[in-house]
ZAGU-680116 format. One record per residue (C-alpha): residue number from 1; residue in three letters; x, y, z. Coordinates in Angstrom, 3 decimals. Layout:
% ZAGU-680116
SITE badren kero     east    north       up
SITE    NUM  ALA        X        Y        Z
...
% end
This chain:
% ZAGU-680116
SITE badren kero     east    north       up
SITE      1  MET  -55.878  -47.523  129.038
SITE      2  GLU  -57.798  -49.850  128.055
SITE      3  ALA  -57.204  -48.454  124.474
SITE      4  ASP  -53.934  -49.468  124.065
SITE      5  PHE  -54.618  -53.526  125.313
SITE      6  ARG  -57.761  -53.449  122.845
SITE      7  ALA  -55.574  -51.624  120.299
SITE      8  GLN  -53.241  -55.248  120.715
SITE      9  GLY  -55.656  -57.145  120.091
SITE     10  TYR  -57.254  -57.709  124.043
SITE     11  ARG  -61.031  -57.145  124.978
SITE     12  LEU  -61.892  -58.527  127.925
SITE     13  ILE  -59.459  -55.776  130.741
SITE     14  ALA  -59.508  -56.076  134.160
SITE     15  GLY  -59.358  -52.905  136.135
SITE     16  VAL  -57.772  -53.700  139.202
SITE     17  ASP  -57.501  -51.810  142.992
SITE     18  GLU  -56.904  -51.637  146.458
SITE     19  ALA  -58.273  -50.223  149.457
SITE     20  GLY  -56.403  -49.759  153.392
SITE     21  ARG  -52.472  -50.009  152.891
SITE     22  GLY  -52.206  -47.395  154.433
SITE     23  PRO  -54.738  -47.396  157.973
SITE     24  LEU  -53.281  -48.898  160.323
SITE     25  ALA  -56.498  -51.085  161.524
SITE     26  GLY  -58.838  -52.991  159.668
SITE     27  PRO  -58.736  -55.388  156.248
SITE     28  VAL  -56.872  -54.538  153.245
SITE     29  ALA  -59.491  -55.199  150.456
SITE     30  ALA  -58.503  -55.361  146.502
SITE     31  ALA  -61.286  -55.255  143.476
SITE     32  ALA  -61.690  -56.594  139.889
SITE     33  VAL  -63.832  -55.138  137.847
SITE     34  ILE  -64.255  -56.083  133.889
SITE     35  LEU  -66.524  -52.775  131.849
SITE     36  PRO  -68.833  -53.761  129.273
SITE     37  PRO  -65.894  -53.969  125.814
SITE     38  ALA  -68.369  -52.362  123.521
SITE     39  LEU  -68.643  -49.087  126.099
SITE     40  THR  -68.790  -45.923  123.603
SITE     41  GLY  -68.311  -43.458  126.131
SITE     42  ALA  -72.014  -41.902  126.196
SITE     43  GLU  -73.207  -43.901  129.131
SITE     44  PRO  -74.819  -41.719  131.534
SITE     45  TRP  -73.299  -44.238  134.490
SITE     46  LEU  -69.877  -43.494  133.343
SITE     47  ALA  -70.229  -40.101  134.795
SITE     48  ALA  -69.770  -41.608  138.268
SITE     49  ILE  -66.931  -43.560  138.270
SITE     50  ASP  -63.715  -41.446  139.324
SITE     51  ASP  -61.068  -42.048  141.159
SITE     52  SER  -62.980  -43.279  145.440
SITE     53  LYS  -60.933  -39.941  146.473
SITE     54  ARG  -62.674  -37.362  144.618
SITE     55  LEU  -66.296  -39.150  145.488
SITE     56  SER  -68.125  -38.385  148.564
SITE     57  GLU  -68.703  -41.668  150.913
SITE     58  ARG  -72.807  -41.168  149.361
SITE     59  ARG  -71.649  -41.068  145.382
SITE     60  ARG  -69.007  -44.155  146.498
SITE     61  THR  -71.984  -45.321  147.006
SITE     62  GLU  -73.781  -44.620  144.736
SITE     63  ALA  -71.461  -45.281  142.364
SITE     64  ALA  -70.215  -48.922  143.445
SITE     65  LYS  -74.176  -49.644  142.766
SITE     66  LEU  -74.480  -48.871  139.040
SITE     67  ILE  -70.976  -50.461  138.415
SITE     68  ARG  -71.877  -54.160  139.727
SITE     69  GLN  -75.430  -53.293  138.026
SITE     70  ASN  -73.398  -52.497  134.626
SITE     71  ALA  -69.747  -54.503  134.998
SITE     72  LEU  -69.339  -57.544  132.634
SITE     73  ALA  -67.948  -58.659  136.124
SITE     74  TYR  -66.170  -57.906  139.171
SITE     75  ALA  -64.681  -59.402  142.783
SITE     76  VAL  -63.801  -58.613  146.158
SITE     77  GLU  -61.461  -59.635  148.459
SITE     78  GLN  -59.433  -59.132  151.340
SITE     79  VAL  -56.987  -60.265  153.753
SITE     80  ASP  -58.129  -59.492  156.859
SITE     81  PRO  -55.135  -57.499  160.041
SITE     82  GLU  -53.895  -61.269  160.960
SITE     83  ASP  -52.739  -62.420  158.165
SITE     84  ILE  -51.233  -58.515  157.203
SITE     85  ASP  -49.367  -58.937  160.746
SITE     86  ARG  -48.047  -62.132  159.479
SITE     87  ILE  -46.876  -61.745  155.698
SITE     88  GLY  -46.618  -57.727  155.485
SITE     89  ILE  -48.686  -55.008  153.904
SITE     90  GLY  -47.015  -54.922  150.566
SITE     91  HIS  -47.870  -59.280  149.759
SITE     92  ALA  -50.852  -58.017  151.154
SITE     93  VAL  -51.937  -56.060  148.783
SITE     94  ILE  -50.854  -58.112  145.720
SITE     95  GLN  -52.867  -61.587  148.329
SITE     96  ALA  -56.234  -59.389  147.791
SITE     97  MET  -55.359  -58.144  144.242
SITE     98  LEU  -54.758  -61.951  142.698
SITE     99  ALA  -57.248  -63.574  145.121
SITE    100  ALA  -60.028  -61.047  143.550
SITE    101  VAL  -58.584  -61.357  139.716
SITE    102  ASP  -58.764  -65.036  140.068
SITE    103  ARG  -62.675  -64.747  141.629
SITE    104  LEU  -63.399  -63.640  137.744
SITE    105  HIS  -66.085  -64.536  135.299
SITE    106  PRO  -64.850  -64.520  132.030
SITE    107  VAL  -61.965  -64.086  133.063
SITE    108  PRO  -59.812  -61.282  132.198
SITE    109  GLU  -57.340  -61.298  129.212
SITE    110  ALA  -55.105  -58.165  130.582
SITE    111  LEU  -54.876  -55.641  133.686
SITE    112  LEU  -54.244  -52.574  134.538
SITE    113  LEU  -53.302  -51.961  137.407
SITE    114  ASP  -53.374  -48.953  140.145
SITE    115  TRP  -49.396  -48.652  140.603
SITE    116  VAL  -49.005  -51.954  142.077
SITE    117  PRO  -46.636  -54.745  139.478
SITE    118  ILE  -47.511  -58.349  140.358
SITE    119  LYS  -44.076  -60.144  138.648
SITE    120  GLU  -45.954  -63.020  139.107
SITE    121  CYS  -49.447  -62.490  137.672
SITE    122  PRO  -49.468  -64.909  134.838
SITE    123  LEU  -51.185  -62.453  132.642
SITE    124  PRO  -50.550  -59.005  130.424
SITE    125  HIS  -50.352  -56.636  133.125
SITE    126  ARG  -49.744  -52.904  133.545
SITE    127  ALA  -49.502  -50.890  137.044
SITE    128  VAL  -50.308  -47.216  136.277
SITE    129  VAL  -49.463  -44.419  138.209
SITE    130  LYS  -52.324  -42.580  139.507
SITE    131  GLY  -54.042  -45.399  137.893
SITE    132  ASP  -57.496  -45.033  139.733
SITE    133  ALA  -57.542  -40.769  137.625
SITE    134  ARG  -56.754  -42.666  134.350
SITE    135  SER  -58.663  -45.317  133.886
SITE    136  LEU  -62.393  -46.058  133.781
SITE    137  SER  -61.888  -49.959  134.926
SITE    138  ILE  -58.984  -49.275  138.000
SITE    139  ALA  -61.589  -46.419  138.758
SITE    140  ALA  -63.850  -48.360  139.349
SITE    141  ALA  -61.951  -51.122  141.400
SITE    142  SER  -61.109  -48.521  143.305
SITE    143  ILE  -64.519  -47.564  144.633
SITE    144  LEU  -65.551  -51.244  144.832
SITE    145  ALA  -62.913  -52.042  147.277
SITE    146  LYS  -63.241  -48.740  149.138
SITE    147  VAL  -66.949  -48.847  149.863
SITE    148  ALA  -66.528  -53.002  150.901
SITE    149  ARG  -63.812  -51.946  153.321
SITE    150  ASP  -65.880  -49.360  154.560
SITE    151  GLU  -68.439  -51.579  155.484
SITE    152  VAL  -66.261  -53.892  157.312
SITE    153  MET  -64.632  -50.653  159.355
SITE    154  ARG  -68.715  -49.713  160.679
SITE    155  GLN  -69.143  -53.042  161.378
SITE    156  ALA  -65.899  -53.383  163.204
SITE    157  ASP  -67.362  -50.065  164.805
SITE    158  CYS  -70.511  -51.652  166.453
SITE    159  CYS  -68.054  -54.500  167.853
SITE    160  TYR  -65.547  -51.716  169.094
SITE    161  PRO  -67.117  -48.626  170.318
SITE    162  GLY  -65.190  -46.070  171.525
SITE    163  TYR  -62.462  -46.368  168.597
SITE    164  GLY  -63.721  -44.326  165.964
SITE    165  PHE  -64.062  -46.395  162.921
SITE    166  ALA  -66.625  -45.980  161.647
SITE    167  SER  -65.902  -42.096  160.835
SITE    168  HIS  -61.854  -42.520  160.012
SITE    169  LYS  -62.150  -46.175  159.128
SITE    170  GLY  -58.806  -47.111  160.287
SITE    171  ARG  -56.768  -43.738  159.578
SITE    172  GLY  -54.604  -42.954  162.745
SITE    173  SER  -55.609  -39.371  163.120
SITE    174  CYS  -58.356  -39.369  165.723
SITE    175  GLN  -60.292  -41.221  168.234
SITE    176  MET  -57.752  -44.580  168.275
SITE    177  PRO  -59.389  -44.843  171.428
SITE    178  THR  -60.668  -41.313  172.521
SITE    179  PRO  -59.051  -40.178  176.121
SITE    180  ASP  -62.632  -41.272  177.883
SITE    181  ASP  -61.706  -44.814  177.012
SITE    182  PRO  -58.069  -45.564  177.102
SITE    183  GLY  -59.128  -48.717  175.614
SITE    184  PRO  -56.797  -52.046  176.454
SITE    185  ALA  -53.886  -51.033  175.765
SITE    186  SER  -53.535  -48.840  178.499
SITE    187  GLY  -50.912  -48.750  180.622
SITE    188  LEU  -48.085  -49.903  178.189
SITE    189  SER  -45.228  -51.186  179.681
SITE    190  PRO  -41.714  -49.560  177.664
SITE    191  GLY  -40.979  -52.552  176.107
SITE    192  GLN  -44.659  -53.383  174.960
SITE    193  VAL  -44.697  -49.416  173.414
SITE    194  GLY  -41.418  -50.341  171.414
SITE    195  ARG  -42.775  -52.640  169.683
SITE    196  ILE  -45.824  -50.971  168.711
SITE    197  GLY  -44.284  -48.234  167.479
SITE    198  GLU  -42.079  -50.452  165.725
SITE    199  GLU  -44.838  -52.163  164.007
SITE    200  LEU  -46.311  -48.642  163.612
SITE    201  ALA  -42.577  -47.641  161.776
SITE    202  ARG  -42.595  -50.988  158.794
SITE    203  ARG  -46.224  -50.396  157.721
SITE    204  HIS  -45.613  -46.731  157.396
SITE    205  LEU  -42.390  -47.726  155.214
SITE    206  GLU  -44.221  -50.292  153.427
SITE    207  THR  -47.083  -47.790  152.720
SITE    208  LYS  -43.795  -45.556  151.133
SITE    209  GLY  -42.973  -48.214  148.976
SITE    210  TYR  -40.065  -49.916  150.879
SITE    211  ARG  -39.593  -53.448  151.102
SITE    212  VAL  -38.760  -54.169  154.927
SITE    213  VAL  -36.114  -56.983  154.525
SITE    214  ALA  -35.360  -57.599  158.239
SITE    215  ALA  -35.978  -55.963  161.993
SITE    216  ASN  -34.259  -56.050  165.354
SITE    217  TYR  -30.662  -57.119  163.504
SITE    218  ARG  -28.395  -57.532  166.189
SITE    219  CYS  -24.607  -57.713  165.846
SITE    220  ARG  -21.434  -56.831  168.821
SITE    221  TRP  -22.306  -53.403  167.947
SITE    222  GLY  -25.971  -52.832  169.115
SITE    223  GLU  -28.871  -53.284  167.385
SITE    224  ILE  -30.608  -51.651  163.960
SITE    225  ASP  -34.723  -51.426  164.560
SITE    226  LEU  -35.575  -51.966  161.135
SITE    227  VAL  -33.302  -52.479  157.924
SITE    228  ALA  -35.338  -51.832  154.478
SITE    229  ARG  -34.576  -51.539  151.269
SITE    230  ASP  -35.763  -47.511  149.249
SITE    231  GLY  -34.993  -49.002  145.350
SITE    232  PRO  -31.249  -49.503  145.077
SITE    233  ILE  -30.844  -47.721  148.906
SITE    234  TRP  -30.408  -49.755  151.514
SITE    235  ALA  -32.405  -47.685  154.518
SITE    236  PHE  -31.131  -48.920  158.415
SITE    237  VAL  -34.445  -47.815  160.297
SITE    238  GLU  -33.859  -46.262  163.558
SITE    239  VAL  -37.724  -46.630  165.306
SITE    240  ARG  -38.700  -43.751  168.617
SITE    241  THR  -41.304  -44.050  170.211
SITE    242  ARG  -42.625  -41.396  172.639
SITE    243  ARG  -45.435  -41.166  174.540
SITE    244  SER  -47.871  -37.286  173.934
SITE    245  SER  -46.075  -37.314  178.012
SITE    246  SER  -42.396  -37.419  177.023
SITE    247  TYR  -40.644  -34.290  177.031
SITE    248  GLY  -38.185  -33.423  174.034
SITE    249  GLY  -38.156  -35.136  170.800
SITE    250  PRO  -37.220  -38.714  169.638
SITE    251  GLU  -34.474  -37.148  167.450
SITE    252  ALA  -32.559  -35.824  170.134
SITE    253  SER  -31.984  -39.172  172.123
SITE    254  LEU  -29.367  -40.024  168.833
SITE    255  THR  -26.266  -38.938  170.395
SITE    256  GLU  -23.708  -39.820  169.154
SITE    257  ALA  -22.117  -42.597  170.624
SITE    258  LYS  -25.621  -43.270  169.206
SITE    259  ALA  -24.892  -42.817  165.881
SITE    260  ARG  -21.592  -44.800  165.962
SITE    261  ARG  -23.357  -47.918  167.010
SITE    262  LEU  -25.948  -47.892  164.325
SITE    263  THR  -23.158  -46.810  162.250
SITE    264  LEU  -21.122  -49.994  162.812
SITE    265  THR  -23.980  -52.569  162.411
SITE    266  ALA  -25.504  -50.773  159.521
SITE    267  GLN  -21.717  -51.883  157.785
SITE    268  HIS  -21.402  -55.114  160.055
SITE    269  PHE  -24.983  -56.199  158.052
SITE    270  LEU  -23.443  -55.397  155.021
SITE    271  SER  -20.703  -57.131  155.249
SITE    272  GLU  -22.663  -60.078  156.011
SITE    273  SER  -24.571  -60.034  152.536
SITE    274  GLU  -23.058  -62.547  150.387
SITE    275  ARG  -25.007  -60.326  147.795
SITE    276  MET  -22.943  -57.306  147.613
SITE    277  ASP  -20.558  -57.873  144.679
SITE    278  VAL  -20.748  -53.520  144.324
SITE    279  GLU  -20.320  -50.696  146.503
SITE    280  PRO  -23.675  -50.539  148.791
SITE    281  GLN  -25.568  -47.430  148.988
SITE    282  TRP  -27.221  -46.791  152.419
SITE    283  ARG  -27.897  -44.498  154.501
SITE    284  ILE  -29.521  -44.276  158.008
SITE    285  ASP  -32.873  -43.316  158.670
SITE    286  LEU  -34.636  -42.537  161.359
SITE    287  VAL  -39.296  -42.809  162.446
SITE    288  ALA  -40.769  -40.850  165.399
SITE    289  ILE  -43.811  -41.651  167.010
SITE    290  ARG  -45.862  -39.685  169.379
SITE    291  LEU  -48.531  -42.161  171.232
SITE    292  GLY  -51.204  -40.567  172.246
SITE    293  ALA  -54.199  -42.049  175.292
SITE    294  GLY  -53.729  -46.550  174.609
SITE    295  ARG  -52.381  -46.747  171.296
SITE    296  ARG  -53.706  -43.120  169.607
SITE    297  VAL  -50.734  -42.273  167.056
SITE    298  LEU  -50.616  -38.590  167.554
SITE    299  SER  -48.005  -38.630  164.904
SITE    300  ILE  -45.175  -40.262  162.416
SITE    301  GLU  -42.385  -38.775  161.254
SITE    302  HIS  -39.986  -39.962  158.294
SITE    303  LEU  -36.251  -38.495  158.284
SITE    304  GLU  -33.828  -40.213  156.036
SITE    305  ASN  -30.126  -40.023  156.481
SITE    306  VAL  -30.060  -38.565  160.086
SITE    307  VAL  -26.312  -39.361  161.166
SITE    308  SER  -23.650  -37.550  158.959
SITE    309  GLY  -20.254  -38.842  157.649
% end
């Protein structure tokens, strides 16, 4: 990857990657790394650099130390959960990446990004699919971002014991909170459960690359929880959240009458849009969420095109 830019005359090439797009708690972190342009590839410390997901925690920590010692420049930036909630995870990732790039000295001449395209970036750049496995610079950035974010979550574990942040780092699959410590979310009303589910669904969709453009859209026909774009396709998303003690799957409550109201509401949304100069592609999806004790997420399932005809 770096060789392609160097063939165009660029010497200072920064790899950029993030950590924290998928988790349900904690910040998003991004790192930018410029490796020395005169590397031969035989330097012993380069053997420690790999996709951060392939490395154990101990090896990531050791690799991060070597990167900081040998990189020409590096920087790590974070966006806090409050700002993620305000601007959305996709914008937060880009904000953190650009902030890390802005802190580099010397200034990079070109960027290699792990998958995320940044339209507003003033520098020549390339978004690389699975870049942390194909570029040393991106892999180095992925390691620094992951190590920095993990440290934040370990500190959070000290402030909020019982949630298991030190072990799962905010990913919604384990002790958030533990059954013995129901935490501040116990006793939630149905409305609060619904709002939590919609927020979880929004983040889940954005993690998959969807762009959420509206929430709780209402018209005389009914309401749609989330309106998103899946590339050229409009996805009208019904969110159903259930406690673990509830009976029946969320999709079971999608009656024929409800499906009809969703269809009419989706059609009304499309008819109101001033950007429709061609017949739009659209579908109705369902995001089914199961919650355990407190805010513990047991499962998130995204079902596409659940309404036929």
